[in-house]
C-alpha positions as CSV (number, residue, x, y, z in Angstrom):
1,X,0.0,0.0,0.0
2,X,1.4,3.4,-1.0
3,X,1.7,6.1,1.6
4,X,1.0,9.8,1.6
5,X,2.8,11.7,4.3
6,X,1.6,15.2,5.2
7,X,3.7,18.2,6.1
8,X,4.0,19.2,9.8
9,X,0.8,20.7,11.1
10,X,-1.3,19.7,8.0
11,X,-3.1,16.8,9.7
12,X,-5.6,19.0,11.6
13,X,-8.3,18.7,8.9
14,X,-8.1,14.9,8.7
15,X,-8.1,14.6,12.5
16,X,-11.4,16.3,12.6
17,X,-12.9,14.1,9.9
18,X,-12.5,16.3,6.9
19,X,-12.1,14.1,3.7
20,X,-9.9,16.4,1.6
21,X,-6.1,16.5,1.4
22,X,-4.8,19.3,-0.8
23,X,-1.6,19.0,-2.9
24,X,0.0,21.8,-0.8
25,X,-0.4,19.7,2.4
26,X,1.6,16.7,1.1
27,X,5.2,16.2,2.0
28,X,5.8,13.0,0.2
29,X,4.2,10.0,-1.6
30,X,2.0,9.4,-4.5
31,X,0.0,6.9,-6.5
32,X,-1.9,6.1,-9.6
33,X,-5.2,7.7,-10.5
34,X,-7.8,6.5,-8.1
35,X,-5.5,4.2,-6.2
36,X,-6.1,3.7,-2.5
37,X,-3.3,5.2,-0.4
38,X,-2.5,5.3,3.3
39,X,-2.5,8.9,4.6
40,X,-0.2,9.6,7.5
41,X,0.8,12.6,9.6
42,X,4.4,13.9,9.4
43,X,5.2,11.8,12.5
44,X,3.8,8.7,10.8
45,X,0.5,8.3,12.6
46,X,-2.4,6.9,10.6
47,X,-5.0,9.4,9.4
48,X,-7.1,7.6,6.8
49,X,-7.4,5.6,3.6
50,X,-8.0,7.8,0.6
51,X,-8.2,7.8,-3.2
52,X,-5.2,9.5,-4.9
53,X,-5.7,11.9,-7.7
54,X,-2.5,13.0,-9.5
55,X,-4.2,15.8,-11.5
56,X,-6.4,17.5,-8.9
57,X,-5.5,20.1,-6.3
58,X,-7.5,17.9,-4.0
59,X,-4.8,15.3,-4.2
60,X,-6.5,12.7,-1.9
61,X,-10.1,12.2,-0.9
62,X,-10.4,10.1,2.2
63,X,-12.7,7.1,2.1
64,X,-12.3,6.0,5.8
65,X,-10.6,7.2,9.0
66,X,-10.7,3.7,10.4
67,X,-7.3,1.9,10.2
68,X,-8.8,-1.6,10.0
69,X,-11.1,-0.7,7.1
70,X,-10.5,-2.2,3.7
71,X,-11.5,-0.3,0.6
72,X,-13.1,-3.0,-1.5
73,X,-16.5,-4.1,-2.9
74,X,-17.9,-4.8,0.5
75,X,-16.9,-1.3,1.7
76,X,-18.9,0.3,-1.1
77,X,-21.9,-2.0,-0.6
78,X,-22.0,-0.9,3.1
79,X,-21.6,2.8,2.3
80,X,-24.3,2.7,-0.3
81,X,-26.7,0.8,1.9
82,X,-26.2,3.2,4.7
83,X,-26.8,6.3,2.4
84,X,-30.0,4.8,1.1
85,X,-31.3,3.9,4.5
86,X,-30.5,7.4,5.8
87,X,-33.0,8.9,3.3
88,X,-35.8,7.1,5.1
89,X,-35.3,9.5,7.9
90,X,-35.9,12.5,5.7
91,X,-39.4,13.9,4.7
92,X,-39.1,13.6,0.9
93,X,-42.4,14.2,-0.9
94,X,-41.3,12.9,-4.3
95,X,-40.3,9.8,-6.2
96,X,-37.2,11.8,-7.4
97,X,-34.6,11.7,-4.6
98,X,-30.8,12.1,-4.1
99,X,-29.5,8.8,-2.7
100,X,-25.8,9.6,-2.5
101,X,-24.4,13.1,-2.0
102,X,-20.7,12.6,-2.3
103,X,-18.4,13.4,0.6
104,X,-21.4,13.9,3.0
105,X,-22.3,10.2,2.5
106,X,-18.7,9.0,2.7
107,X,-18.3,8.5,-1.0
108,X,-16.3,11.5,-2.3
109,X,-17.1,12.3,-5.9
110,X,-20.1,10.1,-6.2
111,X,-23.6,11.6,-6.9
112,X,-26.6,9.3,-7.4
113,X,-30.2,10.4,-8.0
114,X,-33.2,8.1,-8.2
115,X,-36.0,8.9,-10.6
116,X,-38.7,6.3,-9.9
117,X,-37.0,3.0,-10.9
118,X,-34.0,4.6,-12.6
119,X,-30.8,5.7,-11.1
120,X,-28.5,8.4,-12.6
121,X,-24.9,8.3,-11.3
122,X,-22.1,10.9,-11.7
123,X,-18.6,9.6,-11.1
124,X,-16.7,12.9,-10.5
125,X,-13.5,11.8,-8.9
126,X,-10.6,9.5,-9.7
127,X,-11.5,7.2,-6.8
128,X,-15.1,6.5,-7.7
129,X,-14.0,6.2,-11.4
130,X,-11.6,3.4,-10.4
131,X,-14.2,1.5,-8.5
132,X,-17.1,2.1,-11.0
133,X,-17.8,-1.6,-11.6
134,X,-18.0,-2.4,-7.9
135,X,-20.2,0.7,-7.2
136,X,-22.5,-0.1,-10.1
137,X,-23.0,-3.6,-8.8
138,X,-24.0,-2.3,-5.4
139,X,-26.3,0.3,-6.8
140,X,-28.0,-2.4,-8.9
141,X,-28.9,-4.2,-5.7
142,X,-31.1,-1.4,-4.4
143,X,-34.7,-2.6,-4.2
144,X,-36.9,-1.5,-7.1
145,X,-34.1,-0.2,-9.3
146,X,-34.2,-1.5,-12.9
147,X,-31.8,0.8,-14.7
148,X,-28.6,2.8,-14.0
149,X,-27.6,5.7,-16.3
150,X,-24.2,7.5,-16.2
151,X,-24.0,11.3,-16.4
152,X,-20.3,11.8,-15.8
153,X,-20.2,14.9,-18.0
154,X,-19.7,17.6,-15.4
155,X,-16.7,19.9,-15.9
156,X,-15.2,19.0,-12.6
157,X,-14.0,15.6,-14.1
158,X,-11.4,17.5,-16.1
159,X,-9.8,18.6,-12.9
160,X,-9.4,14.9,-12.0
161,X,-7.8,14.2,-15.4
162,X,-10.9,12.3,-16.5
163,X,-12.8,12.4,-19.8
164,X,-16.6,12.9,-19.8
165,X,-18.7,9.8,-20.0
166,X,-22.4,9.2,-20.5
167,X,-24.6,6.2,-21.2
168,X,-26.3,3.2,-19.7
169,X,-24.4,1.3,-17.1
170,X,-26.9,-1.4,-16.1
171,X,-30.3,-2.7,-17.0
172,X,-32.2,-5.6,-15.4
173,X,-34.7,-6.0,-18.3
174,X,-32.3,-7.0,-21.1
175,X,-29.5,-9.6,-21.0
176,X,-27.1,-7.4,-23.0
177,X,-27.3,-4.5,-20.6
178,X,-27.3,-1.5,-22.8
179,X,-28.1,-2.6,-26.4
180,X,-31.8,-2.1,-26.1
181,X,-31.5,1.6,-25.3
182,X,-29.5,3.0,-28.2
183,X,-32.6,3.3,-30.4
184,X,-35.2,4.1,-27.8
185,X,-34.8,7.7,-26.6
186,X,-38.0,7.6,-24.7
187,X,-36.4,5.5,-22.0
188,X,-34.5,8.6,-20.8
189,X,-37.7,10.7,-20.5
190,X,-39.2,10.3,-17.0
191,X,-42.1,11.9,-15.2
192,X,-41.8,12.2,-11.4
193,X,-44.2,13.3,-8.7
194,X,-43.2,16.2,-6.5
195,X,-45.5,17.4,-3.7
196,X,-48.8,18.2,-5.5
197,X,-47.6,18.3,-9.1
198,X,-45.8,16.3,-11.8
199,X,-42.5,17.2,-13.4
200,X,-41.0,15.8,-16.7
201,X,-37.3,15.5,-17.2
202,X,-34.8,13.8,-19.5
203,X,-31.9,12.1,-17.8
204,X,-29.8,12.2,-21.0
205,X,-30.1,15.9,-21.6
206,X,-31.2,17.7,-18.4
207,X,-28.9,19.7,-16.2
208,X,-27.0,17.8,-13.5
209,X,-28.5,14.3,-13.4
210,X,-31.5,15.4,-15.3
211,X,-33.2,17.8,-12.9
212,X,-32.7,20.2,-9.9
213,X,-34.0,18.0,-7.1
214,X,-32.3,20.2,-4.5
215,X,-35.0,22.9,-5.0
216,X,-37.8,20.5,-4.3
217,X,-38.8,22.0,-1.0
218,X,-38.2,25.6,-2.1
219,X,-40.7,25.1,-4.9
220,X,-43.3,23.8,-2.4
221,X,-42.6,26.8,-0.1
222,X,-43.0,29.2,-3.0
223,X,-46.3,27.6,-3.9
224,X,-47.4,27.9,-0.3
225,X,-46.5,31.6,-0.3
226,X,-48.4,32.2,-3.5
227,X,-51.5,30.6,-1.9
228,X,-51.2,32.3,1.5
229,X,-50.3,35.8,0.3
230,X,-52.5,35.6,-2.9
231,X,-49.9,36.4,-5.5
232,X,-51.4,37.7,-8.8
233,X,-48.2,38.5,-10.7
234,X,-45.0,36.5,-10.5
235,X,-41.6,36.8,-12.3
236,X,-39.6,33.6,-12.5
237,X,-36.0,34.3,-13.6
238,X,-33.7,31.6,-14.9
239,X,-36.8,29.4,-15.0
240,X,-35.1,26.4,-16.8
241,X,-37.9,23.8,-17.3
242,X,-40.4,25.6,-15.1
243,X,-40.5,24.0,-11.7
244,X,-41.1,27.3,-9.9
245,X,-43.6,28.3,-12.6
246,X,-45.7,25.2,-11.9
247,X,-45.4,25.8,-8.2
248,X,-46.5,29.4,-8.6
249,X,-49.5,28.6,-10.7
250,X,-50.6,25.8,-8.4
251,X,-50.4,28.2,-5.4
252,X,-52.3,30.9,-7.3
253,X,-54.9,28.4,-8.4
254,X,-55.4,27.3,-4.8
255,X,-55.7,31.0,-3.7
256,X,-58.2,31.8,-6.4
257,X,-56.1,34.6,-7.8
258,X,-55.9,33.3,-11.4
259,X,-58.2,35.9,-13.1
260,X,-58.0,39.2,-14.7
261,X,-54.5,40.7,-14.5
262,X,-52.9,37.6,-13.2
263,X,-49.9,36.1,-14.9
264,X,-46.6,34.3,-14.4
265,X,-43.7,35.5,-16.6
266,X,-40.9,32.9,-16.9
267,X,-37.6,34.0,-18.4
268,X,-34.6,31.9,-19.6
269,X,-32.0,32.2,-22.3
270,X,-32.6,28.6,-23.5
271,X,-35.4,28.1,-26.0
272,X,-35.5,24.3,-25.5
273,X,-35.8,24.7,-21.8
274,X,-38.7,27.1,-22.2
275,X,-40.5,24.6,-24.5
276,X,-40.2,22.0,-21.8
277,X,-41.5,24.5,-19.2
278,X,-44.6,25.1,-21.3
279,X,-45.1,21.3,-21.6
280,X,-45.0,21.1,-17.7
281,X,-48.1,23.2,-17.5
282,X,-50.0,20.9,-19.8
283,X,-48.8,17.9,-17.8
284,X,-50.3,19.5,-14.7
285,X,-53.6,20.7,-16.3
286,X,-52.3,24.3,-16.2
287,X,-52.4,25.0,-19.9
288,X,-53.4,28.6,-19.0
289,X,-53.4,32.0,-20.6
290,X,-51.9,33.3,-17.3
291,X,-48.4,32.0,-18.2
292,X,-46.0,33.8,-20.5
293,X,-42.5,32.6,-21.5
294,X,-39.6,34.9,-22.7
295,X,-36.5,33.6,-24.4
296,X,-34.0,36.3,-23.3
297,X,-31.1,37.4,-21.2
298,X,-32.4,37.8,-17.6
299,X,-30.3,40.8,-16.7
300,X,-31.5,42.7,-19.8
301,X,-35.1,41.6,-19.2
302,X,-35.1,42.9,-15.7
303,X,-33.9,46.3,-16.9
304,X,-36.6,46.3,-19.7
305,X,-39.3,45.5,-17.2
306,X,-38.2,48.3,-14.9
307,X,-38.2,50.8,-17.8
308,X,-41.7,49.6,-18.8
309,X,-42.9,50.4,-15.3
310,X,-43.9,46.8,-14.5
311,X,-44.0,45.4,-11.0
312,X,-44.6,42.0,-9.4
313,X,-46.0,40.4,-6.2
314,X,-43.1,37.9,-6.3
315,X,-39.8,37.4,-8.0
316,X,-37.7,34.2,-8.1
317,X,-34.0,34.5,-8.8
318,X,-32.4,31.1,-9.2
319,X,-29.4,31.7,-11.4
320,X,-26.7,29.3,-12.5
321,X,-23.4,29.0,-10.6
322,X,-21.7,32.3,-10.9
323,X,-18.7,31.3,-8.6
324,X,-17.5,27.7,-9.0
325,X,-14.8,28.4,-6.4
326,X,-13.8,31.1,-3.8
327,X,-11.4,32.5,-6.4
328,X,-14.4,33.7,-8.5
329,X,-16.3,35.1,-5.5
330,X,-15.6,38.8,-6.1
331,X,-16.8,38.8,-9.7
332,X,-19.7,36.6,-8.8
333,X,-20.7,38.9,-6.0
334,X,-21.1,41.8,-8.4
335,X,-23.3,39.7,-10.7
336,X,-25.5,38.5,-7.8
337,X,-25.8,42.1,-6.4
338,X,-26.9,43.5,-9.8
339,X,-29.7,41.0,-10.4
340,X,-31.0,41.3,-6.8
341,X,-30.9,45.1,-7.0
342,X,-33.0,45.0,-10.2
343,X,-35.4,42.5,-8.6
344,X,-36.0,44.7,-5.6
345,X,-36.9,47.5,-8.0
346,X,-39.5,45.3,-9.6
347,X,-41.2,44.2,-6.4
348,X,-44.3,45.8,-5.3
349,X,-44.5,47.0,-1.6
350,X,-45.0,43.8,0.5
351,X,-43.7,41.8,-2.5
352,X,-41.7,38.7,-1.9
353,X,-38.2,37.8,-3.3
354,X,-37.0,34.2,-3.4
355,X,-33.3,34.6,-4.2
356,X,-30.6,31.9,-4.4
357,X,-27.0,31.2,-5.0
358,X,-25.8,27.7,-5.9
359,X,-22.1,28.8,-5.9
360,X,-19.9,26.9,-3.5
361,X,-17.5,29.9,-3.5
362,X,-20.2,32.2,-2.0
363,X,-20.9,31.5,1.7
364,X,-24.3,32.0,3.3
365,X,-23.0,35.0,5.2
366,X,-21.5,36.6,2.1
367,X,-24.8,36.0,0.1
368,X,-26.7,37.7,2.9
369,X,-24.4,40.7,2.6
370,X,-24.7,40.8,-1.2
371,X,-28.5,40.9,-1.0
372,X,-28.4,43.5,1.7
373,X,-26.1,45.7,-0.4
374,X,-28.4,45.2,-3.4
375,X,-31.4,46.4,-1.3
376,X,-29.4,49.5,-0.2
377,X,-28.5,50.3,-3.8
378,X,-32.2,49.8,-4.8
379,X,-33.3,52.1,-2.0
380,X,-35.4,49.5,-0.2
381,X,-35.4,47.5,3.0
382,X,-37.0,44.1,3.6
383,X,-37.7,41.5,6.2
384,X,-35.9,38.2,5.9
385,X,-38.7,35.8,6.2
386,X,-36.7,32.6,5.9
387,X,-33.2,31.3,5.1
388,X,-33.2,28.4,2.6
389,X,-30.9,25.6,1.6
390,X,-31.1,22.4,-0.4
391,X,-33.7,19.7,0.2
392,X,-32.8,17.3,3.0
393,X,-31.7,14.5,0.7
394,X,-28.8,16.8,-0.2
395,X,-27.5,17.0,3.3
396,X,-24.6,18.8,5.0
397,X,-22.5,17.1,7.6
398,X,-20.7,18.5,10.7
399,X,-17.3,17.7,9.3
400,X,-17.8,18.9,5.7
401,X,-19.2,22.4,5.6
402,X,-18.3,22.7,1.9
403,X,-21.5,20.6,1.4
404,X,-23.5,23.8,1.8
405,X,-23.5,24.9,-1.8
406,X,-27.1,26.1,-2.2
407,X,-28.3,28.9,-0.1
408,X,-31.3,31.2,-0.4
409,X,-33.3,34.0,1.3
410,X,-37.0,34.9,1.3
411,X,-37.3,38.6,1.6
412,X,-40.5,40.6,2.1
413,X,-40.1,44.1,0.8
414,X,-41.1,46.8,3.3
């Protein structure tokens, strides 16, 4: 077994259970891509078993801090079983659920989402790539799962020296495994239930593993606000395939506010996404004249709406990742501030802003300061009604605060 020895004083993170060892912390040692290595302090004390990545700044991702542990097929079977069982403790009102959330579940670099009977897996680190066959075998043993699809096409794989990969990994319905799927594109199109509505997705083409499951509970919360506060006009920015649009219309329908003057305007720069968003309405019996869709740049649209004198009862800002790392935080902060400033200007008095950042490089504290600064520049103040994060099946852990990538605020304009 190859050994990685850390520099003096660089063992503190591992001693508190943090799974990352950065290149700058290593005094000596190495290994092949994904190879299991022994991590030791400078004095030679055992710290953990980890996967070595010669291309990444995160040079080792620790699998286990138990010296007697062996990283083999049985290890992955236990970890996967434990992660799946943990989801039974969470209140998940959907048949779309995240089963494995990387480092938080003790499987660094592995993301697995379940959509009904189909799993979608992302192998994003050298370690899980090396053990892909063993991991797939364990995933296939999960009760009720018939298919496993790979979506290892995220840009982070390049940092691990890995090429993107997509396609079917396993199928219980055909002996040849993947041959039956090459000509049947409909197999990748799935409809899931979420709270009181349905959502269509395509695991082959959709963002992430096919959909944004992490916003599940925020969508329900927004629908509840629409019902309770009686929204009549809603602006959904970066709407993607319309999850918040469906939620808004469901809430407005329940409130009885869908009538003269009511509408939900959904904006995105992707025409294909907007087509899917419109189809979501039909799927939910919401094929309504109260919904409008605009294929345009969000920032420019916000300025146009202000110039036109329009205002809204509620605005949703759910932009893409502006800051993939802390190094991009300053530039991203300016972008977040600008869209929030414009959104505040578009809100009616007592209007509600649901605003988010999914950037790991932007902390919850910094995001709050950005939104506060945006309000100051817009000349408005507001009550923070709630702080938001990812749905509970995308958990954080005590020892891995980096797991808190999604953060949001609900602000009531004074």
